[in-house]
N, C-alpha and C positions, 0 to 999 in steps of 0.2 A: 365454843362451837360456832356462835355468832359471829364472832371476830374473824374464824377462819374462813366462813363463807363469804363475808364482806372483802377478804383480802383475795379471795379467787375471783369474785366479780371485777374488782378493779384491776386484778392483774389481766384477765380475759379483754378488757377494754383496751389495754395497750395496744398499739400497732406495732408490729414487729416487721420490720422492712430491711432487706438485705439487698444491697446495691452491688452491683457485678462490678468485677475487676477494670472493666472497659470503661465503666461509667467514672469511677474512682480516678482512674489515669486521666480521663478526659477533664474532670474537675481540677485536678492537680496540674495538668498543662494550661489550663485557664487562669490559674492562680499565677502560675510562673510567668504567663505572659502578659500580666497585669489586667487582664479582662474584668475579673472579679476578684474580690477580695474575700478572705475566709468568712468574716461576718456576713457578706451579702449572699455567698452560698448557701451558709446555714440557715438564714432566712428564706431563702427562695425555696429550698427544699425541705426544711424542717430538719435538718441534721444538726447533731450538736457540734459546736466547734472543736470539741476534743477529738471527735471521730474524724472531723476533717483533717486535724492537725495529725492524726494517726496515718491518714492516707499520704499527706505530704512528706512525712518522714519515711514511709514505706517506697512510695514511686518517683519521690522528686530527685532530680540531680542537683538542683540549686540548693535544695533545703534539706541540709543531712541533719539527723539527730545529733546533737552536741553543739550544734551553733545556734545561736541565738539571734533570731530576727527581732531588732529591737523596734523598729518602725515599718509597719506594713504599707507597702508604697500604694499610693493612689490609683484605684483602679482605672481603667480606660473606659469603663462605663460612665464611671461619675464625671470624668473628664469630657466625654462625648455629650453628656447631659448639660453641663455647664456652658459649652461651646454652642450647642443647640439652644440654649436660653439666651445666650449672647446675640446669636445671629437674629433670633426672633426679635430682640429688643432693637437691633440696628435695623432690619427691616421695616419695623414699625416706625421708627424715626426717619428713614428716608422716605416712607409714604407720607407721612406729615408734612414733611418738607415738600415732598412734589405737591401735595395738595395745595400748599401755600404758594408755590410759584405759579400753579395753574391760575390760582385765583387773582394773584397779582397780575398776570399776562391779561387775564380777561378783562380785569378792572383797567388796565392801559388801553386796551382795544375798545372798551365802551367810552372812555374819555376822549380818544384820539377820534372816534366818530361824532361824538357830542361836540366836541370843540373845531374839528376840521383841522387839527395840527398833527404833525409827528411828534410824538413824545419818545417813542424807542427809536433811538438812531439805528440805522441798519447799515451794516458793513459795506464799505465800498461806494456808499452815496456822496455825492458831490454836495459840499456845504453851501446853503442858501446865501443870498445876497445880504450884505450886511454882517455876515459872520467871518469875513475874509479878515485877512492880517491887515492891520495898519501900519502905515508908515511912519517912524517917529524922526522927526527933525532935528 
């Protein structure tokens, strides 16, 4: 009798959830559009992959039962996350380069003020005396 009561308690603790047909079709559509993988939906909503594959076989046009899908395509969410990480890396690199450029320009400006000479040539400026072309004989 004690085992039967323990079994009933553990049975009562399990959650029984029913997903509507609209939800199931929406999840299948997301799998077909490569927005999510079966594993991602399983983890996100706490549904077994077996149940999700049943939904896919029932509601999908692309994945009918009897056809084997060997490799699950990489979901677009994973691609987006990877691309966002790459953008962040590139933005950080551009920021560092811009700081270096600003630092070097300020250094040139300070040096020009201290020495009283133009270090950085400006476009369209005329050459100073002594820097012209020499005539070879």
